[in-house]
Z-matrix of the N, CA and C atoms (Angstrom, degrees):
N
C 1 1.452
C 2 1.526 1 109.36
N 3 1.308 2 116.48 1 134.79
C 4 1.463 3 122.77 2 -178.30
C 5 1.531 4 109.34 3 -96.86
N 6 1.315 5 116.72 4 125.58
C 7 1.469 6 120.89 5 178.50
C 8 1.522 7 109.71 6 -84.22
N 9 1.311 8 115.97 7 142.21
C 10 1.458 9 121.03 8 175.94
C 11 1.522 10 108.02 9 -82.97
N 12 1.316 11 116.16 10 133.53
C 13 1.457 12 119.82 11 -179.95
C 14 1.526 13 110.00 12 -68.09
N 15 1.318 14 115.64 13 145.67
C 16 1.464 15 123.10 14 -177.23
C 17 1.526 16 107.74 15 -125.71
N 18 1.338 17 116.41 16 131.34
C 19 1.453 18 121.00 17 -176.71
C 20 1.526 19 110.97 18 -123.47
N 21 1.326 20 115.02 19 159.83
C 22 1.460 21 121.64 20 178.98
C 23 1.526 22 109.26 21 -129.58
N 24 1.318 23 115.51 22 179.97
C 25 1.459 24 121.57 23 179.50
C 26 1.527 25 111.56 24 -56.17
N 27 1.328 26 117.75 25 -37.99
C 28 1.471 27 120.41 26 179.81
C 29 1.526 28 111.48 27 -60.17
N 30 1.325 29 117.61 28 -35.46
C 31 1.468 30 121.19 29 175.58
C 32 1.529 31 110.23 30 -73.35
N 33 1.302 32 115.04 31 -45.82
C 34 1.474 33 123.12 32 -175.71
C 35 1.528 34 111.82 33 -53.10
N 36 1.324 35 117.93 34 -44.71
C 37 1.469 36 120.66 35 -175.35
C 38 1.526 37 112.70 36 -68.40
N 39 1.327 38 118.20 37 -13.34
C 40 1.470 39 122.04 38 179.63
C 41 1.528 40 113.26 39 -91.65
N 42 1.327 41 116.85 40 -12.78
C 43 1.453 42 120.18 41 -174.50
C 44 1.521 43 111.55 42 -76.98
N 45 1.324 44 115.43 43 145.96
C 46 1.460 45 121.06 44 171.84
C 47 1.513 46 108.48 45 -90.31
N 48 1.317 47 116.52 46 154.86
C 49 1.454 48 120.19 47 179.65
C 50 1.512 49 111.45 48 87.72
N 51 1.325 50 115.64 49 -171.37
C 52 1.465 51 121.93 50 -176.97
C 53 1.514 52 110.26 51 -108.48
N 54 1.323 53 114.96 52 122.30
C 55 1.459 54 121.83 53 -176.21
C 56 1.513 55 110.81 54 -135.21
N 57 1.317 56 114.93 55 160.13
C 58 1.452 57 122.94 56 164.04
C 59 1.522 58 105.08 57 -126.17
N 60 1.322 59 115.62 58 158.47
C 61 1.452 60 121.37 59 179.99
C 62 1.520 61 106.94 60 -129.11
N 63 1.327 62 117.15 61 119.37
C 64 1.468 63 120.97 62 -179.64
C 65 1.519 64 108.21 63 -124.34
N 66 1.325 65 114.61 64 116.17
C 67 1.471 66 121.76 65 -178.85
C 68 1.526 67 112.03 66 52.27
N 69 1.337 68 116.39 67 41.75
C 70 1.452 69 121.62 68 176.63
C 71 1.510 70 115.40 69 82.09
N 72 1.335 71 117.48 70 0.23
C 73 1.463 72 121.69 71 -178.37
C 74 1.527 73 108.94 72 -105.59
N 75 1.352 74 117.84 73 121.03
C 76 1.462 75 120.31 74 179.16
C 77 1.525 76 112.07 75 -74.64
N 78 1.323 77 115.70 76 136.24
C 79 1.455 78 121.59 77 178.04
C 80 1.526 79 108.18 78 -127.90
N 81 1.328 80 115.83 79 121.05
C 82 1.454 81 120.53 80 179.95
C 83 1.522 82 109.59 81 -69.28
N 84 1.314 83 115.49 82 140.10
C 85 1.454 84 120.35 83 173.95
C 86 1.529 85 106.47 84 -79.33
N 87 1.322 86 115.56 85 155.95
C 88 1.456 87 120.89 86 178.27
C 89 1.528 88 109.86 87 -63.88
N 90 1.333 89 116.70 88 161.73
C 91 1.460 90 118.21 89 169.79
C 92 1.530 91 109.13 90 -57.63
N 93 1.310 92 117.49 91 172.50
C 94 1.467 93 121.03 92 -178.38
C 95 1.516 94 110.25 93 -46.41
N 96 1.341 95 116.30 94 132.89
C 97 1.461 96 119.68 95 -178.06
C 98 1.528 97 112.22 96 -62.31
N 99 1.328 98 114.93 97 158.85
C 100 1.456 99 121.48 98 177.02
C 101 1.527 100 109.71 99 -60.48
N 102 1.309 101 116.29 100 159.66
C 103 1.463 102 121.26 101 -177.15
C 104 1.525 103 111.23 102 -58.65
N 105 1.328 104 117.93 103 -43.83
C 106 1.468 105 120.39 104 179.75
C 107 1.523 106 110.45 105 -60.89
N 108 1.328 107 117.50 106 -42.81
C 109 1.464 108 122.67 107 177.52
C 110 1.533 109 109.95 108 -56.04
N 111 1.315 110 116.02 109 -50.91
C 112 1.468 111 120.86 110 -178.33
C 113 1.529 112 111.34 111 -64.81
N 114 1.308 113 116.73 112 -41.55
C 115 1.464 114 120.47 113 -177.85
C 116 1.530 115 111.23 114 -66.34
N 117 1.326 116 117.38 115 -42.38
C 118 1.464 117 120.63 116 178.38
C 119 1.521 118 109.90 117 -65.26
N 120 1.328 119 117.20 118 -42.23
C 121 1.467 120 120.30 119 176.81
C 122 1.526 121 109.72 120 -59.44
N 123 1.322 122 116.81 121 -40.34
C 124 1.472 123 120.58 122 178.30
C 125 1.519 124 112.46 123 -63.80
N 126 1.324 125 116.47 124 -40.43
C 127 1.473 126 120.39 125 178.57
C 128 1.531 127 111.24 126 -64.93
N 129 1.328 128 116.64 127 -41.75
C 130 1.474 129 120.21 128 179.03
C 131 1.530 130 109.82 129 -67.23
N 132 1.313 131 116.24 130 -41.84
C 133 1.467 132 120.17 131 176.10
C 134 1.531 133 110.01 132 -55.81
N 135 1.323 134 115.95 133 -48.03
C 136 1.464 135 121.09 134 -179.78
C 137 1.531 136 111.15 135 -60.10
N 138 1.328 137 116.58 136 -44.70
C 139 1.477 138 120.61 137 179.84
C 140 1.534 139 110.90 138 -60.61
N 141 1.331 140 116.59 139 -47.63
C 142 1.472 141 119.77 140 -179.59
C 143 1.524 142 110.98 141 -65.70
N 144 1.309 143 116.15 142 -43.27
C 145 1.477 144 121.06 143 -178.46
C 146 1.521 145 110.40 144 -64.72
N 147 1.306 146 117.50 145 -45.63
C 148 1.468 147 121.29 146 -178.58
C 149 1.519 148 111.66 147 -64.57
N 150 1.322 149 116.60 148 -41.19
C 151 1.464 150 119.40 149 -175.59
C 152 1.525 151 112.81 150 -77.14
N 153 1.327 152 117.59 151 -16.90
C 154 1.467 153 120.59 152 179.48
C 155 1.524 154 112.10 153 -113.09
N 156 1.313 155 116.81 154 14.57
C 157 1.465 156 122.71 155 -174.27
C 158 1.528 157 113.29 156 -59.36
N 159 1.311 158 118.44 157 -32.89
C 160 1.459 159 121.27 158 -178.06
C 161 1.521 160 112.99 159 -84.19
N 162 1.299 161 117.54 160 0.98
C 163 1.461 162 122.98 161 -175.94
C 164 1.531 163 108.67 162 -99.93
N 165 1.310 164 116.54 163 102.18
C 166 1.466 165 121.22 164 -173.12
C 167 1.523 166 114.42 165 -69.14
N 168 1.328 167 118.50 166 -25.27
C 169 1.460 168 119.30 167 -176.00
C 170 1.529 169 113.82 168 -84.83
N 171 1.347 170 117.98 169 -6.17
C 172 1.467 171 120.50 170 -176.63
C 173 1.522 172 111.59 171 -115.28
N 174 1.326 173 114.92 172 149.65
C 175 1.460 174 122.79 173 176.17
C 176 1.518 175 109.73 174 -129.00
N 177 1.319 176 116.19 175 142.85
C 178 1.454 177 121.94 176 170.69
C 179 1.524 178 105.99 177 -101.22
N 180 1.326 179 116.54 178 125.74
C 181 1.463 180 121.79 179 -175.53
C 182 1.518 181 110.23 180 -131.82
N 183 1.322 182 115.68 181 154.32
C 184 1.465 183 119.72 182 173.66
C 185 1.520 184 108.91 183 -126.09
N 186 1.335 185 114.42 184 148.15
C 187 1.467 186 121.88 185 175.93
C 188 1.527 187 112.51 186 50.62
N 189 1.322 188 116.51 187 48.65
C 190 1.461 189 122.02 188 177.60
C 191 1.532 190 108.46 189 -108.00
N 192 1.317 191 116.67 190 144.95
C 193 1.460 192 120.06 191 177.30
C 194 1.524 193 109.89 192 -74.21
N 195 1.321 194 115.31 193 135.61
C 196 1.459 195 123.18 194 173.65
C 197 1.527 196 106.02 195 -115.92
N 198 1.328 197 115.68 196 106.82
C 199 1.465 198 121.14 197 -179.39
C 200 1.524 199 108.29 198 -86.93
N 201 1.317 200 115.10 199 98.58
C 202 1.455 201 122.00 200 -179.75
C 203 1.527 202 108.83 201 -69.15
N 204 1.320 203 115.99 202 -46.13
C 205 1.460 204 123.50 203 173.66
C 206 1.523 205 106.71 204 -159.89
N 207 1.312 206 117.83 205 -172.28
C 208 1.462 207 119.89 206 -172.64
C 209 1.522 208 113.86 207 -66.50
N 210 1.345 209 117.95 208 -20.91
C 211 1.467 210 118.77 209 -179.49
C 212 1.529 211 113.66 210 -116.64
N 213 1.335 212 117.14 211 12.16
C 214 1.463 213 120.47 212 176.84
C 215 1.524 214 109.80 213 -138.20
N 216 1.336 215 114.72 214 109.74
C 217 1.457 216 122.02 215 178.10
C 218 1.521 217 106.96 216 -126.37
N 219 1.323 218 115.84 217 120.70
C 220 1.460 219 121.78 218 -178.98
C 221 1.521 220 109.40 219 -110.36
N 222 1.328 221 115.35 220 156.63
C 223 1.457 222 120.65 221 176.82
C 224 1.523 223 108.70 222 -129.78
N 225 1.347 224 116.91 223 84.61
C 226 1.465 225 120.12 224 179.67
C 227 1.536 226 110.84 225 -66.06
N 228 1.337 227 114.59 226 157.19
C 229 1.465 228 119.11 227 176.96
C 230 1.525 229 111.08 228 -64.53
N 231 1.333 230 116.81 229 -45.44
C 232 1.469 231 121.95 230 -177.66
C 233 1.521 232 108.33 231 -145.64
N 234 1.321 233 115.95 232 142.33
C 235 1.466 234 120.61 233 172.82
C 236 1.520 235 109.42 234 -137.04
N 237 1.321 236 114.76 235 153.01
C 238 1.456 237 121.93 236 164.87
C 239 1.523 238 103.74 237 -115.15
N 240 1.319 239 115.94 238 116.77
C 241 1.457 240 121.24 239 -177.42
C 242 1.520 241 108.98 240 -124.71
N 243 1.310 242 115.82 241 147.60
C 244 1.461 243 120.75 242 -176.16
C 245 1.524 244 110.39 243 -127.33
N 246 1.318 245 114.60 244 139.29
C 247 1.460 246 122.57 245 176.27
C 248 1.527 247 113.77 246 58.24
N 249 1.313 248 117.07 247 34.94
C 250 1.463 249 120.96 248 176.29
C 251 1.529 250 108.38 249 -79.11
N 252 1.333 251 116.61 250 134.21
C 253 1.466 252 120.35 251 -176.52
C 254 1.525 253 113.06 252 -109.05
N 255 1.329 254 118.10 253 -12.08
C 256 1.454 255 121.38 254 -178.06
C 257 1.523 256 110.09 255 -91.36
N 258 1.305 257 117.42 256 139.37
C 259 1.470 258 121.95 257 179.59
C 260 1.526 259 113.34 258 -91.08
N 261 1.323 260 118.25 259 -24.14
C 262 1.463 261 121.09 260 -173.60
C 263 1.525 262 112.93 261 -81.59
N 264 1.337 263 117.60 262 -35.90
C 265 1.454 264 122.57 263 -176.72
C 266 1.527 265 108.49 264 -164.43
N 267 1.326 266 115.97 265 165.82
C 268 1.463 267 119.92 266 176.34
C 269 1.529 268 108.78 267 -73.95
N 270 1.322 269 115.52 268 136.46
C 271 1.463 270 120.40 269 -178.76
C 272 1.524 271 112.37 270 -108.40
N 273 1.322 272 116.08 271 -12.50
C 274 1.467 273 119.30 272 178.92
C 275 1.521 274 109.07 273 -135.80
N 276 1.304 275 114.99 274 165.40
C 277 1.461 276 119.98 275 -175.36
C 278 1.523 277 111.01 276 -61.44
N 279 1.341 278 116.87 277 129.12
C 280 1.462 279 119.21 278 171.78
C 281 1.525 280 109.46 279 -64.62
N 282 1.312 281 116.62 280 161.02
C 283 1.468 282 119.63 281 177.13
C 284 1.527 283 111.08 282 -79.34
N 285 1.336 284 116.30 283 -35.10
C 286 1.466 285 121.43 284 179.30
C 287 1.521 286 108.16 285 -132.44
N 288 1.322 287 116.31 286 132.88
C 289 1.467 288 122.34 287 173.68
C 290 1.523 289 107.82 288 -123.69
N 291 1.328 290 115.69 289 133.62
C 292 1.464 291 122.31 290 176.55
C 293 1.520 292 108.37 291 -119.87
N 294 1.317 293 115.72 292 128.75
C 295 1.465 294 121.57 293 172.04
C 296 1.520 295 107.60 294 -120.91
N 297 1.327 296 116.08 295 122.41
C 298 1.462 297 121.42 296 174.78
C 299 1.528 298 105.65 297 -90.93
N 300 1.310 299 115.88 298 121.31
C 301 1.464 300 122.11 299 -169.26
C 302 1.525 301 111.88 300 -76.67
N 303 1.316 302 114.32 301 128.89
C 304 1.465 303 123.04 302 169.11
C 305 1.519 304 106.53 303 -109.77
N 306 1.328 305 118.24 304 145.40
C 307 1.471 306 119.64 305 -179.33
C 308 1.536 307 112.73 306 -53.50
N 309 1.332 308 117.20 307 -36.39
C 310 1.466 309 119.79 308 -176.24
C 311 1.532 310 113.47 309 -74.94
N 312 1.326 311 118.10 310 -18.15
C 313 1.467 312 120.26 311 -178.45
C 314 1.526 313 112.62 312 -119.68
N 315 1.310 314 118.01 313 8.52
C 316 1.470 315 121.38 314 -175.31
C 317 1.524 316 112.13 315 -56.22
N 318 1.324 317 117.52 316 -48.30
C 319 1.465 318 120.18 317 -177.69
C 320 1.533 319 110.59 318 -62.39
N 321 1.311 320 116.66 319 -40.69
C 322 1.465 321 120.59 320 179.48
C 323 1.526 322 110.28 321 -60.96
N 324 1.337 323 116.75 322 -45.67
C 325 1.468 324 121.14 323 -178.36
C 326 1.516 325 112.29 324 -70.85
N 327 1.336 326 116.65 325 -42.32
C 328 1.469 327 121.47 326 -174.64
C 329 1.530 328 113.24 327 -76.96
N 330 1.310 329 117.72 328 -27.64
C 331 1.467 330 119.91 329 -176.10
C 332 1.533 331 112.12 330 -113.41
N 333 1.327 332 116.50 331 -66.51
C 334 1.463 333 120.12 332 -171.27
C 335 1.524 334 112.58 333 -67.62
N 336 1.318 335 116.34 334 -50.37
C 337 1.470 336 118.37 335 179.20
C 338 1.524 337 110.88 336 -67.95
N 339 1.317 338 117.12 337 -37.52
C 340 1.467 339 121.48 338 176.39
C 341 1.532 340 109.31 339 -52.15
N 342 1.338 341 115.77 340 -50.93
C 343 1.462 342 120.65 341 -178.91
C 344 1.526 343 112.22 342 -64.33
N 345 1.315 344 116.49 343 -39.84
C 346 1.474 345 119.61 344 179.71
C 347 1.524 346 110.50 345 -66.32
N 348 1.324 347 117.10 346 -48.03
C 349 1.470 348 120.03 347 -179.06
C 350 1.527 349 110.69 348 -62.57
N 351 1.311 350 117.13 349 -38.56
C 352 1.463 351 121.19 350 177.98
C 353 1.532 352 110.06 351 -63.13
N 354 1.317 353 116.23 352 -47.64
C 355 1.474 354 121.25 353 -179.76
C 356 1.525 355 111.44 354 -62.98
N 357 1.337 356 116.54 355 -36.97
C 358 1.469 357 121.28 356 -178.23
C 359 1.529 358 112.65 357 -82.41
N 360 1.316 359 116.72 358 -0.90
C 361 1.463 360 123.53 359 176.08
C 362 1.538 361 114.21 360 67.77
N 363 1.332 362 115.63 361 40.27
C 364 1.465 363 120.38 362 168.65
C 365 1.520 364 105.72 363 -67.95
N 366 1.321 365 118.11 364 124.20
C 367 1.473 366 121.26 365 -172.37
C 368 1.526 367 112.92 366 -63.70
N 369 1.329 368 116.64 367 -40.66
C 370 1.470 369 120.98 368 -177.72
C 371 1.523 370 109.68 369 -133.78
N 372 1.329 371 115.37 370 134.04
C 373 1.454 372 121.68 371 175.34
C 374 1.520 373 107.41 372 -124.59
N 375 1.321 374 115.87 373 126.69
C 376 1.464 375 121.53 374 -178.43
C 377 1.524 376 109.04 375 -118.69
N 378 1.321 377 115.37 376 123.83
C 379 1.460 378 122.13 377 173.46
C 380 1.521 379 107.09 378 -104.89
N 381 1.326 380 116.31 379 122.14
C 382 1.461 381 121.18 380 -176.94
C 383 1.524 382 108.73 381 -112.88
N 384 1.332 383 115.04 382 128.78
C 385 1.456 384 122.34 383 -178.33
C 386 1.531 385 108.51 384 -108.62
N 387 1.346 386 117.46 385 97.64
C 388 1.468 387 120.29 386 -174.76
C 389 1.518 388 114.36 387 -64.49
N 390 1.327 389 118.34 388 -30.29
C 391 1.468 390 119.93 389 179.70
C 392 1.521 391 111.99 390 -70.91
N 393 1.331 392 116.73 391 -28.87
C 394 1.463 393 121.98 392 -178.61
C 395 1.520 394 113.06 393 -102.56
N 396 1.339 395 117.00 394 -6.81
C 397 1.464 396 123.02 395 -176.66
C 398 1.531 397 110.71 396 51.93
N 399 1.318 398 114.52 397 55.43
C 400 1.457 399 121.32 398 -179.95
C 401 1.527 400 109.60 399 -140.50
N 402 1.312 401 115.93 400 144.36
C 403 1.462 402 122.32 401 175.57
C 404 1.519 403 108.19 402 -122.33
N 405 1.315 404 115.79 403 131.73
C 406 1.470 405 121.53 404 176.89
C 407 1.524 406 106.78 405 -106.35
N 408 1.324 407 115.78 406 121.09
C 409 1.463 408 120.48 407 -177.23
C 410 1.523 409 109.50 408 -107.11
N 411 1.329 410 114.22 409 131.28
C 412 1.459 411 122.25 410 176.77
C 413 1.523 412 108.36 411 -119.10
N 414 1.334 413 114.97 412 137.04
C 415 1.463 414 121.88 413 179.60
C 416 1.525 415 108.23 414 -119.65
N 417 1.322 416 116.09 415 135.03
C 418 1.453 417 120.37 416 179.64
C 419 1.518 418 109.90 417 -72.48
N 420 1.314 419 115.61 418 119.19
C 421 1.465 420 123.07 419 175.51
C 422 1.510 421 107.01 420 -113.19
N 423 1.303 422 117.41 421 108.84
C 424 1.461 423 122.57 422 -176.82
C 425 1.527 424 109.16 423 59.34
N 426 1.347 425 117.58 424 -97.55
C 427 1.464 426 120.04 425 -174.62
C 428 1.517 427 114.58 426 -113.50
N 429 1.342 428 118.13 427 -5.47
C 430 1.464 429 118.27 428 -176.71
C 431 1.524 430 110.84 429 -140.45
N 432 1.331 431 113.43 430 162.30
C 433 1.457 432 119.17 431 179.61
C 434 1.526 433 111.40 432 -77.29
N 435 1.321 434 114.14 433 139.13
C 436 1.448 435 123.20 434 174.44
C 437 1.528 436 106.25 435 -116.42
N 438 1.321 437 116.14 436 123.62
C 439 1.464 438 119.37 437 -178.61
C 440 1.525 439 109.82 438 -69.19
N 441 1.330 440 115.59 439 125.78
C 442 1.453 441 122.36 440 179.61
C 443 1.519 442 112.00 441 -85.90
N 444 1.340 443 116.42 442 -22.54
C 445 1.454 444 120.22 443 177.94
C 446 1.508 445 112.92 444 144.55
N 447 1.327 446 114.26 445 175.95
C 448 1.461 447 123.55 446 174.19
C 449 1.522 448 106.41 447 -103.71
N 450 1.313 449 117.02 448 126.14
C 451 1.459 450 121.79 449 -173.57
C 452 1.521 451 110.47 450 -116.75
N 453 1.328 452 114.62 451 128.77
C 454 1.464 453 120.57 452 178.52
C 455 1.527 454 110.92 453 -125.86
N 456 1.327 455 116.81 454 -42.21
C 457 1.473 456 121.26 455 -179.50
C 458 1.526 457 111.72 456 -128.28
N 459 1.315 458 117.21 457 -1.15
C 460 1.459 459 121.41 458 -175.76
C 461 1.530 460 111.27 459 -87.84
N 462 1.309 461 115.37 460 167.25
C 463 1.461 462 122.30 461 171.61
C 464 1.520 463 107.93 462 -105.36
N 465 1.309 464 115.42 463 153.87
C 466 1.465 465 120.16 464 176.70
C 467 1.520 466 108.13 465 -137.56
N 468 1.339 467 116.05 466 131.33
C 469 1.452 468 121.95 467 175.61
C 470 1.514 469 108.43 468 -106.90
N 471 1.302 470 116.02 469 129.53
C 472 1.457 471 122.95 470 -178.95
C 473 1.523 472 108.02 471 -86.22
N 474 1.324 473 114.30 472 81.34
C 475 1.463 474 122.13 473 -172.72
C 476 1.521 475 113.56 474 -59.39
N 477 1.318 476 116.99 475 -30.57
C 478 1.457 477 119.53 476 -176.33
C 479 1.525 478 113.29 477 -96.61
N 480 1.315 479 117.24 478 11.25
C 481 1.462 480 118.78 479 173.18
C 482 1.527 481 108.24 480 -88.57
N 483 1.294 482 116.53 481 154.89
C 484 1.465 483 121.14 482 -178.53
C 485 1.519 484 112.34 483 -58.90
N 486 1.316 485 116.30 484 -29.65
C 487 1.471 486 120.60 485 -175.25
C 488 1.520 487 113.99 486 -107.56
N 489 1.301 488 118.49 487 2.75
C 490 1.466 489 121.74 488 -178.88
C 491 1.533 490 111.60 489 48.44
N 492 1.323 491 114.99 490 47.97
C 493 1.458 492 120.84 491 178.62
C 494 1.524 493 109.66 492 -65.68
N 495 1.337 494 116.17 493 164.45
C 496 1.462 495 120.66 494 178.08
C 497 1.524 496 110.11 495 -148.42
N 498 1.336 497 114.59 496 160.02
C 499 1.470 498 121.22 497 176.68
C 500 1.522 499 107.58 498 -134.94
N 501 1.328 500 115.35 499 129.70
C 502 1.460 501 122.21 500 174.06
C 503 1.526 502 106.76 501 -99.56
N 504 1.327 503 116.13 502 104.73
C 505 1.461 504 120.18 503 -175.04
C 506 1.529 505 112.65 504 -73.17
N 507 1.309 506 117.98 505 -20.22
C 508 1.471 507 119.95 506 172.43
C 509 1.528 508 108.75 507 -59.91
N 510 1.320 509 116.88 508 -46.85
C 511 1.477 510 120.94 509 179.17
C 512 1.529 511 111.35 510 -68.58
N 513 1.321 512 117.28 511 -39.88
C 514 1.466 513 120.93 512 -178.49
C 515 1.525 514 111.31 513 -59.71
N 516 1.325 515 116.74 514 -46.38
C 517 1.469 516 120.83 515 -173.04
C 518 1.526 517 113.95 516 -94.59
N 519 1.315 518 117.85 517 -7.45
C 520 1.485 519 122.40 518 -172.05
C 521 1.530 520 113.16 519 -51.10
N 522 1.308 521 118.45 520 -47.83
C 523 1.477 522 121.96 521 -176.18
C 524 1.522 523 113.53 522 -67.14
N 525 1.319 524 116.90 523 -16.17
C 526 1.452 525 120.72 524 -171.88
C 527 1.526 526 113.94 525 -105.66
N 528 1.329 527 115.52 526 -2.89
C 529 1.469 528 119.58 527 178.82
C 530 1.516 529 109.21 528 -75.13
N 531 1.299 530 115.35 529 138.90
C 532 1.472 531 120.52 530 177.17
C 533 1.531 532 108.68 531 -71.13
N 534 1.269 533 116.72 532 133.45
C 535 1.478 534 121.32 533 -178.35
C 536 1.510 535 109.89 534 -79.43
């Protein structure tokens, strides 16, 4: 019988390249995302950062490690986190997590990370589909995510975040709409 190798944060920090670790199993991140993926992530980052700029206890970050526990380290595309005290990685659930979907990581984002973020009580989870120019927003209601809707041209205010951040999806997707 062949044993499956099991890794922890101590192993993870020694690896070269971009990885995530879920339940002790290393998962390689995709090569650098496509330009549209990066640009949309940048627009969402800007929207969250601009709308929460007056809120001193919150930070908008991209590509930061979120150490869920010793054998699960995720690297969301964008987070809004509040009152974080650790400099090396996030130690508690961000208030908002955004994942811009790539075909190679869609299942991971839609299923595995969805379940982890829900269990860890991330207040809002946003899945962004750059090919379709749509964002699906989920809000934690008690113990599970409730879909708030599919957003293409609408704005959404995260009423239950400490900073009441917002995203205007008309502005986010504007440059990418076919004329």
